[in-house]
C-alpha positions as CSV (number, residue, x, y, z in Angstrom):
1,M,-0.1,0.0,0.1
2,E,1.3,3.5,-0.7
3,N,2.3,5.6,2.0
4,N,0.6,8.7,0.9
5,T,1.8,10.4,4.6
6,E,3.1,14.2,4.2
7,P,6.2,15.1,6.6
8,L,5.7,16.7,9.4
9,Q,6.5,20.8,8.5
10,T,9.4,22.0,10.9
11,P,7.6,23.5,14.2
12,V,8.0,27.0,15.3
13,S,7.3,28.2,18.5
14,D,5.4,30.9,19.3
15,F,7.6,32.6,21.8
16,A,11.2,31.4,21.8
17,P,12.4,30.6,24.9
18,A,15.5,31.8,26.5
19,S,18.2,29.8,27.9
20,H,18.2,28.7,31.9
21,S,20.4,30.8,33.3
22,S,18.5,33.7,31.7
23,E,15.5,31.9,33.3
24,K,16.6,31.6,36.7
25,K,17.8,35.2,36.6
26,L,14.4,36.7,35.4
27,I,12.4,34.2,38.5
28,I,15.1,35.4,40.7
29,S,15.1,38.9,40.0
30,L,10.7,39.3,40.4
31,I,11.1,37.5,43.6
32,A,13.5,39.9,44.8
33,L,11.4,42.7,43.4
34,V,8.1,40.9,45.1
35,A,10.3,40.6,48.4
36,T,10.9,44.4,48.1
37,L,7.5,45.5,47.7
38,S,6.0,43.1,50.4
39,T,8.3,44.4,52.9
40,G,7.3,48.0,51.7
41,L,4.0,47.6,52.2
42,L,3.9,45.5,55.2
43,A,6.1,48.7,56.6
44,L,3.6,50.3,55.1
45,L,0.4,49.3,57.2
46,F,2.3,49.8,59.9
47,V,3.4,53.4,59.8
48,V,-0.1,54.7,58.9
49,P,-2.0,53.6,61.7
50,Y,0.8,54.0,63.9
51,Y,0.1,57.2,65.6
52,G,-3.5,56.0,66.1
53,F,-2.4,52.8,68.3
54,G,-1.0,54.7,71.1
55,R,-4.1,56.5,71.9
56,I,-5.7,53.0,72.3
57,S,-3.2,51.8,74.2
58,P,0.8,53.1,74.8
59,Y,2.0,49.4,74.6
60,L,0.1,49.0,71.3
61,P,2.7,50.3,68.9
62,T,5.3,48.2,70.2
63,V,3.1,44.7,70.4
64,M,2.1,45.6,66.7
65,G,5.5,46.4,65.4
66,V,7.0,42.9,66.5
67,I,4.0,41.6,64.7
68,T,4.9,43.5,61.7
69,A,8.3,42.5,61.7
70,L,7.8,38.8,62.5
71,V,5.6,38.8,59.1
72,C,8.0,40.6,57.6
73,A,11.1,38.2,58.4
74,A,8.6,35.2,57.3
75,V,7.7,36.5,53.8
76,L,11.6,37.5,53.6
77,F,12.7,34.4,54.9
78,S,10.4,32.0,51.9
79,L,11.4,34.1,49.4
80,G,14.9,34.2,50.4
81,L,14.8,30.3,50.6
82,L,13.2,30.4,47.5
83,I,15.7,31.9,45.6
84,V,17.9,29.7,47.2
85,V,15.7,26.8,45.8
86,V,16.0,28.2,42.0
87,A,19.6,29.5,41.9
88,L,21.3,25.8,43.1
89,G,18.4,23.7,41.1
90,R,18.4,21.5,43.9
91,D,15.9,20.3,46.7
92,V,16.5,22.0,50.6
93,P,14.5,21.3,53.2
94,F,10.8,22.6,52.9
95,S,11.3,22.7,49.0
96,R,8.3,20.9,48.1
97,T,6.2,23.2,50.4
98,I,7.8,26.1,48.8
99,R,7.0,24.9,45.3
100,S,3.4,23.8,46.2
101,V,2.6,27.7,47.9
102,A,5.3,29.7,44.7
103,L,2.7,27.2,42.4
104,K,-0.8,28.4,43.7
105,V,0.1,31.8,45.4
106,L,3.6,33.5,43.7
107,L,3.1,32.9,40.1
108,P,0.1,35.5,39.6
109,V,2.0,37.7,41.5
110,L,5.2,37.3,39.3
111,V,3.2,37.5,36.3
112,G,1.8,40.8,37.4
113,V,4.8,42.7,38.8
114,G,6.5,41.3,35.5
115,K,4.2,43.1,33.8
116,L,4.6,46.3,35.7
117,A,8.7,45.9,35.2
118,G,7.5,45.6,31.3
119,I,8.0,41.7,30.8
120,K,5.6,39.6,28.9
121,R,3.8,36.9,30.3
122,E,4.8,34.4,28.2
123,Q,8.3,34.9,29.1
124,V,7.7,34.9,33.1
125,Q,5.4,31.7,32.4
126,H,8.3,30.0,30.3
127,A,11.0,31.0,33.0
128,F,8.8,29.7,35.7
129,V,8.2,26.4,34.2
130,A,11.6,26.0,33.5
131,V,12.3,26.7,37.0
132,N,9.8,24.1,38.1
133,N,11.2,21.6,35.9
134,E,14.5,22.0,37.0
135,L,13.0,21.5,40.8
136,V,10.9,18.3,39.8
137,L,13.7,16.8,38.6
138,A,16.1,17.5,41.8
139,H,12.7,16.1,44.1
140,C,13.2,12.8,41.7
141,R,17.0,12.8,41.6
142,N,17.3,13.3,45.8
143,G,14.2,11.2,47.0
144,S,12.6,8.4,45.6
145,P,12.1,8.0,42.0
146,P,8.5,8.0,40.5
147,R,7.3,4.6,39.8
148,S,4.6,6.0,37.9
149,I,4.7,8.2,34.7
150,L,1.8,9.5,32.9
151,L,2.2,11.3,29.8
152,L,-0.8,14.1,29.5
153,M,-1.2,15.0,26.0
154,P,-3.9,17.8,24.6
155,H,-5.6,17.1,21.9
156,C,-4.5,19.5,19.4
157,L,-1.6,17.4,18.8
158,Q,-4.0,15.0,16.8
159,N,-4.2,16.0,13.5
160,S,-7.1,17.6,12.1
161,D,-8.4,15.4,9.7
162,C,-8.2,12.3,11.8
163,K,-11.5,11.1,12.8
164,V,-10.1,8.7,15.2
165,K,-11.5,9.4,18.8
166,I,-8.4,9.1,20.7
167,T,-10.0,11.1,23.8
168,Y,-10.4,8.3,26.2
169,R,-8.8,5.5,24.6
170,V,-5.7,6.9,23.0
171,E,-5.0,3.2,21.8
172,N,-7.5,3.8,19.0
173,C,-4.8,5.5,17.2
174,K,-4.1,3.8,14.2
175,R,-0.2,5.1,13.8
176,C,-0.6,6.6,10.3
177,G,2.2,9.0,11.5
178,K,0.6,12.1,10.5
179,C,1.0,13.2,14.1
180,R,3.0,13.0,17.2
181,I,0.4,10.1,18.4
182,K,2.3,7.5,16.9
183,D,5.3,8.6,17.9
184,L,4.1,9.1,21.8
185,L,2.7,5.6,21.9
186,E,5.5,4.1,20.9
187,L,7.5,6.2,23.9
188,T,4.6,4.3,26.1
189,E,5.4,0.8,25.0
190,K,9.4,1.7,24.6
191,Y,9.5,3.1,28.4
192,G,6.3,1.6,30.3
193,V,4.6,4.8,31.1
194,G,1.2,5.6,30.3
195,L,-0.3,8.2,27.9
196,A,-3.4,9.8,28.4
197,V,-5.0,12.8,25.7
198,A,-7.3,15.6,26.9
199,T,-9.4,18.0,25.5
200,G,-9.3,20.5,28.2
201,G,-8.5,20.8,32.1
202,T,-11.5,19.8,33.6
203,I,-11.0,15.9,32.0
204,A,-7.3,16.2,32.4
205,R,-7.8,16.6,36.1
206,R,-10.1,13.6,35.8
207,I,-7.5,11.7,34.3
208,V,-5.2,12.2,37.2
209,L,-7.6,11.7,39.8
210,E,-8.3,8.3,38.3
211,R,-4.4,7.1,37.6
212,R,-2.9,9.1,40.3
213,P,0.6,9.1,38.8
214,D,3.8,10.1,40.8
215,L,4.9,12.0,38.2
216,I,3.3,13.8,35.0
217,I,4.8,14.4,31.8
218,A,2.1,17.2,30.2
219,V,2.4,19.2,27.4
220,A,0.4,22.5,26.5
221,C,0.4,26.1,25.7
222,E,1.4,28.9,28.2
223,R,-1.8,29.5,29.4
224,D,-3.0,25.6,30.1
225,L,0.2,24.5,31.1
226,T,1.1,26.7,34.0
227,S,-2.9,26.5,35.3
228,G,-2.4,22.5,34.8
229,I,0.6,22.4,37.2
230,Q,-0.7,24.9,39.8
231,D,-4.1,22.4,39.6
232,T,-2.1,19.6,40.2
233,S,0.1,20.5,42.8
234,P,2.1,19.3,45.3
235,L,1.9,16.1,42.5
236,P,5.1,17.0,40.4
237,V,4.8,17.8,37.0
238,Y,7.4,18.3,34.3
239,G,6.0,20.4,31.4
240,I,7.0,20.7,27.8
241,F,5.1,23.8,25.5
242,N,3.9,22.4,22.4
243,Q,5.0,24.1,18.8
244,R,2.4,25.9,17.3
245,P,3.3,26.0,13.7
246,F,-0.1,26.1,12.2
247,G,-1.5,28.9,15.1
248,P,-2.7,27.7,18.5
249,C,-4.9,24.7,19.4
250,F,-3.9,23.4,15.6
251,N,-2.0,20.7,14.7
252,T,0.3,21.2,17.1
253,Q,3.3,19.4,17.8
254,V,5.9,18.3,21.0
255,S,9.6,17.7,20.7
256,I,9.8,13.7,21.6
257,D,13.6,13.9,21.7
258,R,12.3,16.3,24.9
259,V,10.1,13.7,25.9
260,E,12.3,10.6,25.2
261,S,15.1,12.6,27.5
262,V,13.5,13.1,30.5
263,L,11.8,9.3,30.4
264,K,15.0,8.0,29.7
265,E,16.7,10.1,32.9
266,M,13.3,8.7,34.7
267,C,14.0,5.5,34.1
268,A,18.0,5.3,35.2
269,L,16.3,6.9,38.5
270,Q,14.6,3.2,38.7
271,N,17.1,1.2,37.5
272,A,19.4,3.2,40.3
273,E,16.8,2.3,43.0
274,V,16.2,-1.3,41.9
275,N,20.3,-2.0,42.1
276,K,20.3,-0.4,45.5
277,I,17.5,-3.1,46.8
């Protein structure tokens, strides 16, 4: 039978990410700026009503000063520890808790502060996901390697002309080679991992709850990937941005080499753990 499959076009990202070092510097700079603004705000919240405190009780200004100083110290310590984690790219005490808090609380703040500094939202998201990935890998290397891994892919990876429904059963794929689903299925067989395709965040969250993997390797656009990483925290998610040569949500692509490189490292960690026993 003649193969009419056309070669895939060279993927071009909508946004070219910077190097890991520049991404780290960006996140560290934004965290430092947030720390400065937070300290100033806490000081302002204390100074403005300071003289009114004295009218209530002569001891109240001192009490409020101590409380403000403690809160300020806690904020600076947390942000400082996060800077250390980002700079070192490795686990430190409380790093998992810090990562969870950063994902749920700090990312929107960093995006807002970055906007004030003239930095694009996508640039902050790329830097944040890159740092998250490094921390996820550090956690896997220094802790227990993941026993179960799930590749979570967006439905837009499937060729738009394909009539096969793979959302709930990716094994239905005919492996014609017109999209990356075929390559991803081959990776699942090679490394013994799971693969799921989701049409949106709701289905993706349901898949995660049903399968409960130890690690997710997720592919999506900036908005969906960052929100997905936030929603699944504290479950570690290694994020890979999709490539959109034809525009958003249409015949998108993913670097198979990038996915496989993460799988190779996880398998190496699993083998090393087995050899210890």
